[in-house]
Legacy VTK file of the C-alpha trace (Angstrom):
# vtk DataFile Version 3.0
C-alpha trace
ASCII
DATASET POLYDATA
POINTS 197 float
-3.549 -22.125 -26.749
-3.229 -18.809 -28.374
-1.360 -16.220 -27.057
-4.716 -13.600 -26.520
-6.052 -15.937 -24.081
-2.722 -17.437 -22.445
-2.787 -13.199 -21.457
-6.594 -13.079 -20.566
-6.050 -16.688 -18.453
-3.207 -15.458 -16.681
-4.984 -11.553 -16.244
-7.814 -13.077 -14.113
-5.471 -15.140 -12.362
-4.067 -11.856 -11.333
-6.679 -9.543 -9.854
-7.242 -9.340 -13.694
-4.129 -7.402 -14.292
-0.937 -7.908 -16.056
2.389 -5.998 -16.540
4.786 -5.339 -19.135
6.898 -7.055 -17.698
5.111 -10.692 -16.320
4.470 -10.200 -19.893
8.160 -10.902 -20.752
8.322 -13.635 -18.750
5.247 -15.431 -20.413
7.822 -15.237 -23.451
4.446 -13.383 -25.247
5.259 -10.162 -27.741
4.062 -6.994 -26.511
1.691 -6.909 -29.449
-0.365 -9.126 -27.600
-1.494 -6.247 -25.255
-2.053 -3.992 -28.435
-3.934 -5.566 -29.983
-6.340 -6.791 -26.864
-6.378 -2.350 -26.340
-7.757 -2.261 -29.515
-9.967 -5.042 -29.331
-12.142 -3.429 -26.089
-11.171 -6.481 -24.166
-8.306 -4.952 -21.855
-7.372 -1.253 -21.279
-3.594 0.227 -20.481
-4.181 2.457 -17.186
-0.239 3.367 -16.895
3.176 2.492 -19.022
3.106 -0.882 -18.239
-0.123 -1.369 -16.676
-2.687 -2.949 -18.388
-6.557 -4.764 -17.349
-9.442 -6.408 -18.164
-12.080 -3.943 -19.163
-15.226 -2.946 -16.765
-12.767 -4.718 -14.144
-11.417 -2.717 -10.803
-8.432 -5.100 -11.009
-5.913 -4.375 -8.265
-6.571 -0.385 -6.841
-3.854 -0.800 -4.178
-1.020 -2.457 -6.966
-2.309 0.308 -9.370
-1.716 3.283 -7.493
2.000 2.613 -6.319
2.854 0.451 -9.495
6.476 1.332 -11.064
6.860 3.710 -7.659
9.526 2.340 -5.211
9.894 5.285 -3.730
5.719 4.697 -2.335
4.635 3.129 0.823
1.126 2.269 2.101
1.223 3.902 5.858
-1.305 4.910 8.040
-4.562 4.419 8.119
-4.606 2.426 4.500
-2.493 0.301 5.948
-3.699 -0.178 9.581
-6.678 -2.357 6.866
-4.751 -4.539 5.616
-3.813 -6.355 8.952
-7.422 -5.619 10.332
-6.409 -2.709 12.921
-9.014 -0.262 11.650
-12.052 -1.055 11.415
-13.527 0.174 7.941
-11.745 0.487 4.865
-9.885 4.427 4.268
-11.482 6.566 2.024
-8.291 7.732 1.104
-5.197 6.194 0.619
-2.907 6.797 2.883
0.722 6.804 1.383
4.505 7.903 2.172
6.947 9.232 0.606
10.325 10.971 0.465
10.545 14.583 1.118
12.137 15.155 -2.474
8.947 13.212 -4.137
7.519 14.948 -7.638
5.350 12.344 -9.151
1.816 12.464 -9.651
0.613 10.899 -7.030
0.047 14.448 -5.512
-2.447 15.003 -7.777
-4.494 12.498 -6.809
-7.591 13.691 -4.309
-7.620 10.025 -3.018
-4.317 10.014 -2.142
-3.115 11.648 1.418
1.194 12.116 0.954
2.984 11.877 4.604
6.569 13.434 3.764
9.396 11.800 5.085
13.577 11.654 5.723
15.639 9.522 3.320
16.726 8.258 6.941
13.184 7.424 8.473
11.441 5.972 5.285
12.393 2.014 4.954
12.190 2.197 8.887
9.455 -0.846 9.321
9.393 -1.399 5.534
7.965 -4.995 3.926
6.051 -6.433 1.387
2.617 -7.819 1.976
-0.221 -9.363 -0.337
-2.847 -6.471 -1.344
-6.611 -7.391 -0.750
-6.558 -8.629 -4.534
-3.662 -10.723 -4.395
-0.744 -9.061 -5.764
2.528 -8.300 -3.782
2.723 -4.035 -2.721
4.807 -2.316 -0.365
3.589 -1.209 3.345
4.482 -0.065 6.794
5.216 -2.717 8.938
1.723 -2.704 12.466
4.208 -1.461 14.693
5.513 1.729 12.184
1.886 2.287 11.460
1.232 2.606 15.243
4.020 5.119 15.379
2.673 7.311 12.492
-0.627 7.577 14.054
1.173 8.772 17.253
2.939 11.169 15.721
0.241 12.765 13.114
-2.537 12.140 16.142
-4.047 16.044 15.291
-4.867 14.393 11.741
-6.677 11.656 12.578
-9.559 9.642 14.911
-9.128 9.470 18.385
-11.601 6.451 17.682
-8.839 5.480 15.163
-5.976 5.462 17.264
-7.352 3.786 20.349
-9.007 1.057 18.071
-5.554 0.070 16.387
-3.923 0.245 19.541
-7.036 -1.555 21.573
-6.393 -4.494 18.530
-2.973 -4.341 18.285
-2.969 -5.850 22.283
-5.109 -8.503 22.327
-3.242 -10.161 18.755
-0.404 -12.915 20.041
2.339 -11.566 17.161
2.244 -8.114 19.025
5.948 -6.522 19.055
6.681 -3.785 21.974
9.826 -3.639 21.509
9.805 -3.034 17.864
7.431 -0.556 18.563
9.593 1.360 20.944
12.510 0.934 19.327
11.014 2.439 15.681
9.772 5.446 18.201
13.057 5.937 19.048
14.138 6.320 16.171
11.604 8.363 15.151
11.771 10.574 17.746
8.734 10.729 18.682
9.237 7.787 22.363
7.860 10.390 24.917
4.767 10.733 22.697
4.214 6.282 21.975
5.333 5.873 25.703
2.957 8.487 26.654
0.152 7.461 24.774
0.878 3.539 25.847
-0.117 5.452 29.144
-2.738 7.088 29.032
-4.736 5.186 27.085
-3.852 1.642 27.339
LINES 1 198
197 0 1 2 3 4 5 6 7 8 9 10 11 12 13 14 15 16 17 18 19 20 21 22 23 24 25 26 27 28 29 30 31 32 33 34 35 36 37 38 39 40 41 42 43 44 45 46 47 48 49 50 51 52 53 54 55 56 57 58 59 60 61 62 63 64 65 66 67 68 69 70 71 72 73 74 75 76 77 78 79 80 81 82 83 84 85 86 87 88 89 90 91 92 93 94 95 96 97 98 99 100 101 102 103 104 105 106 107 108 109 110 111 112 113 114 115 116 117 118 119 120 121 122 123 124 125 126 127 128 129 130 131 132 133 134 135 136 137 138 139 140 141 142 143 144 145 146 147 148 149 150 151 152 153 154 155 156 157 158 159 160 161 162 163 164 165 166 167 168 169 170 171 172 173 174 175 176 177 178 179 180 181 182 183 184 185 186 187 188 189 190 191 192 193 194 195 196
């Protein structure tokens, strides 16, 4: 099988994308990607990331590829856990206060800024809906973030997320309160739970 076919087969199994790192693990020279781009079969969408032309690829993976300082959060992350009624129209992404990357100019991205100390609280890696590994916050961190930013988020989203969370058998209320203490919103989380649940 030719290098080009190996690359294309790999891409079809991986959300129609390939990274330069993945190409290297396949021991295929990077010139193969250049040839496929020149033939119009694939396109480079950012440094080190290629997709098969006219495919959507993995929107979540593509957006944050090569940026470990971005974490899906709030409604976007809750969508991954089926705790959001519909696909959010924006990508909610949390970054550190000193973030100066290109997501600031993306109209489809809503950025939330946090301190270095709070950045990794609840950070996990999951498979995106298309199957690529991405970073997001776990459910309990997202619920805390929703309460913290409740003035910016429709109350129905917040109530739906909490109601669905309580239906799930793997809920971890102790973790929720622990995060709330670390994030300085314990009182708000406690009050919300008492009023709405």
